C-alpha positions in Angstrom: 110.0 74.8 108.4 108.4 78.4 108.8 110.0 81.5 108.2 110.3 84.8 109.7 108.6 87.8 107.9 110.4 91.3 108.1 107.7 93.9 108.5 110.1 96.8 108.8 109.5 98.1 105.0 105.7 97.9 105.8 106.1 99.9 109.2 108.4 102.5 107.4 106.3 103.0 104.6 103.2 103.6 106.7 104.8 106.3 108.4 106.8 107.6 105.4 110.2 107.1 107.1 113.2 107.2 104.9 116.0 104.8 105.5 118.7 107.4 106.0 116.4 109.4 108.9 115.8 106.1 110.8 119.4 105.1 110.4 120.5 108.5 111.7 118.0 108.7 114.7 118.5 105.0 115.5 122.5 105.8 115.6 123.1 102.9 113.0 125.2 102.9 109.8 123.1 103.2 106.6 124.4 100.2 105.1 123.5 98.2 108.5 119.5 99.5 108.1 119.3 99.2 104.4 120.5 95.3 104.5 117.9 94.7 107.1 115.1 96.8 105.2 116.0 94.7 102.0 116.1 91.2 103.9 119.6 90.9 103.2 120.7 89.8 106.5 120.4 86.3 108.3 120.9 87.3 111.7 119.8 90.5 113.5 121.7 91.6 116.6 119.8 92.5 119.6 121.6 95.8 120.2 120.5 96.7 116.4 116.8 95.6 116.8 116.6 97.8 120.0 118.4 100.7 118.2 115.7 100.2 115.2 112.7 100.3 118.0 113.9 103.2 119.7 114.3 105.2 116.4 110.8 104.3 115.1 109.5 105.0 118.7 111.1 108.5 118.4 109.9 109.2 115.0 106.4 108.0 115.3 105.7 108.7 118.9 104.4 105.1 119.2 105.4 102.4 121.2 106.9 99.6 118.7 107.9 96.4 119.8 109.5 93.2 118.2 106.6 91.4 117.1 105.8 94.8 115.0 108.7 94.2 113.3 109.2 90.4 113.0 106.5 87.8 112.6 106.9 84.1 112.3 104.9 82.5 109.4 104.5 78.4 109.9 105.4 76.5 106.6 102.3 75.5 104.4 101.1 72.0 104.8 101.6 70.1 101.9 98.4 68.3 100.5 99.3 64.8 98.7 
């Protein structure tokens, strides 16, 4: 089975955005953003994801979408 890779830390690092800054602009609690940033969540609410994307778009002036934050990585085929 594959996995979903969270690219939020890379995107925030590229733009030098702090967690506190994005949480404030996105209207989210710091703890919510921190858990997602550190991969400590098993689920992401659509409203939370939309808030993060809106915050990123506001702070960067770019148009980020879901595919910029979450990427599916297929499982590696085992060689027997």
